[in-house]
N, C-alpha and C positions, 0 to 999 in steps of 0.2 A: 429703875433700869432693868431689874429682874423681870418685871412685867413685859418690857419690850422684847427681851430675849425669849420669853415664853411665847409671846405672840409670833415672833419670827420662826421659832421652832414649829409651832402649830401651823403656820402658813407653809413652811417647807414640807411638813408632813402632809398637808392637804394637797400641795402640788405633786408630791411623790405619789400620793394615792390616785390622783387624776391621771398621772402618767402611767401608773400601773394598770388602771382600768382601761385606758386607751390601748395599752399594749395587749391586754387580754382580748379586747374587742378585735383588734387587728389579727391576733393569733387565731381567733375563732373564724375570721373571714378567710384566712389563708387557704385552708383545705377547700372551701367552697370556690374560691377564685382559681385555685389550682385545678379543681375538677372541671370548671367551666373552660379553662384554657385548654386542658387536655382534650375535652370534647371537641373544641374548635379545631385543634390540630388533627384529631382523628377524622373529623368530617372533611377537612381539607385534603388529607391523605387519601381518603376514600374517593373523593371527587377526582383527584389527580389520577388515581389508579384506574378508575372507570374510563376516564378520557384516554389514557394510555392503552387500555384494553380495546377501546373502540378503534383507535388508530391502528393497532396491531391487526385486528380482525379485518379492517378495511384494506390494509396492505396485503394481508394473506388472500383476501377475496380477489383483489386486483391481480395478484400474482397467479392465482388459479385461473382467472378469466384470460389473462395473457397466455398462459400455458395452453388453455383450451383452444384459443384462437390460433395459436402457432401450430398446434397439432392438426387442427382442421385444415389450415393452409398447406401444411406438409402433405396431408392426405390428398387434398385437391391437386397439388403439384404432381404427386405420383400418378394420379389418375390421368392428368393432362399429358404427362410424359409417356405413359403407356399408350394413350390414344394417338399421340403424335408419332410414336414409333410404328404403330400399326398403320397409320396413314402414310408414313414415310415409305414403308415397304411397298404399299400400293402405288404411291406417287412414282417411285423409282421404276417399278414395273410398267406403269403407264408411259413414262418418258421413254423407256427402252423400246416399248412397243411402237411408239410414235417414230422414234429414230430409225428403228428397223423397218418401219413401214407396215406394220401389221394392222393398223387401224385406219 
């Protein structure tokens, strides 16, 4: 019976040693896995930041283009108003001349 107990103790010690070795292997893998996961997270964050940057730049460029077009339209509108006013004076004078009978 003592022999059985010794065998049981030896088997338990063997199992404990296997568990201990497995735990050591897992512990050695944890830093590697953590590093790999952190690299994936960093890469994902970098890609997302680049995409957000592209969107912001595109938005800023669209705003600049809109501002440029609006500025050109306002400039053209001022030119047309000035031309219309100069033609308006000539048109009024022409009509007055026609009404008065000078032409």
